[in-house]
N, C-alpha and C positions, 0 to 999 in steps of 0.2 A: 192221216196228215199229221205232220209234226214240224216244229221250228228248230232250226239249228243256228246258233250264234257262234261265230268264229272270232274270238277275241283278237288274235294277231292280225287278222284281215279287217276287223271292224265291219263285219258283214252279218246280216241276218238273212237266212234263207227259209222260205216256206216250202216244204217238200211234201209231195204225195208219196205213195209207196214206190212209185217208179220214175217220177219226174220232178224237176224243179218247177214249182208253181210261180214263184216270184222271189227276187232278191232285192235287198235294201241295204243302203249304207247306214251305219249306226255310230254312236259314240258311247263307249263303255267307260269303266272307272279309270280316272286319272291315276289312281294308286295301283292299277293292274288287277290281276286275279287274286281271289282269296275269299275264304268263307267266314272268318271271325267277325263277330259283331263289333261295331265301332271302327272297323278297318277302312271303311269307305272303298272296299274292293268289290269287284263283280264276282259272285260265286260261280263255281264251275259245277259240271255234272248234270244229271238228269233232274228236271223240274217239271211242273205242270202249271198251267194257268189256273190259279185258285179262284180268281174273280175278275170279271170284266166290268169296268166302271166308266161311265161317261157316255153311254149310248145316247145319241141324239143331241149332245151338247155341241155348241158352235166350235168351229176350229179356233184354237187359241184360248179356250176356256181355261181359267186358272183354277187349279185344285189345291186345296189345303186340307190335310188330314183326309184325303180321298173324297172330299166333297167339293163341288163347284162353289167358289166363294162369291159369285156374282159378277166377277170381272172377266173381261177378255183382254189378253195380253196385248200391250202396245209397246213399241220400242222405248218410250220414255220410262217404263218400269225399270229398265236396266240402270238408268241414272238414279232413280229413287231408291232402288234396292241393289246396290252393287254386290256382286259375288253370289247372288242367290241362284240356286240351281232349280229353275222353274219346272213344274210338272203341269203340262198343258194337254188339252184336247181329249185324250183317252188314257186309261190306265189298264194294263194287263198285269195283275198282281200275281207274282210267282210264289210257288211253294216248293221246297226241296223234296225229292223223292228218295234220297239216300241217307238213311239213319247214320248219325255221327259224322257225316261228311257235309251235308247241306240241310239236314233235318234234325231238329232237336237241339237243346242246350244252347251253347254260345255260337253255334254255326247255322241256326235256323233261318233259312232264306225268307220265309214268310214273316217271321217276327222281326227281321231286319228291314222289312218294307222295301223289298227289291221289286221294281216294276220295269216293264217296257212301257214307255210313255212318250208323249209329244214334248217338243222343245221349241224355244223361240227360233225364228228363221235365221238369226245371225249366229246360232250355235254351230260350230264346225262339225260336220259328220266325217267319218273315216279316220278319226283320230280320238284317242282316249281323252276324256275330260269330265266325266260325271263323278258323282259321289257314291257310285256303286250300281246305279240303275243302268238300263239300256235305253238311251235316248234316240228318238227318231224324228225326222221332219213331220210336221202335223199331218200333211196329206198322206204320208206313208203310214203313220200309226192308225189313221182312220181306215185306210185300205186293209191293213193287217187285221185290225179289230173286227172288221166286217167279214173276214174270211175264216176266223177261228172261233172256237167255243171254249167255255170253261172246261178244264180237263185236258185240253190239248197239251201234249208233251213237248218239252223244250229242252234241248241239249245245249249247254254252254261249254264250249271246248276251247282250250288254250294250246293246242298242238299245231305244229306246222303241217300243212296239207300238201 
């Protein structure tokens, strides 16, 4: 089983060796694809899930520095913290598998804290908008989280299919 994220289509696909298991609409980086630190771009290439964070947390749990902070997201937070890119519900922390492309130095996906994570219900999916991560609706990130393990390979591609 592996995950394929298609940046141009803003789709995430969970694939077995022979079949599509499930497809999801996502939101990737507003700044487009790219591997450099501080670029706020979504890194391309082969990755793996380095860590799964948030098992058993309520849908909408707010994470700060990969820890639940005791709050569950409510729409009023948008007014209190305008412009914040919320990390909610579950985190699948990615690590790059391609040295000098998305692993090591100033292109290291893991050190850039690139995740697949939940987002508020009012965040548009199917269109780029994140600061580098792959955002999903909360119900979808829970579903994906429950289907994959740490070590699951993730291909992030930017080509036209």
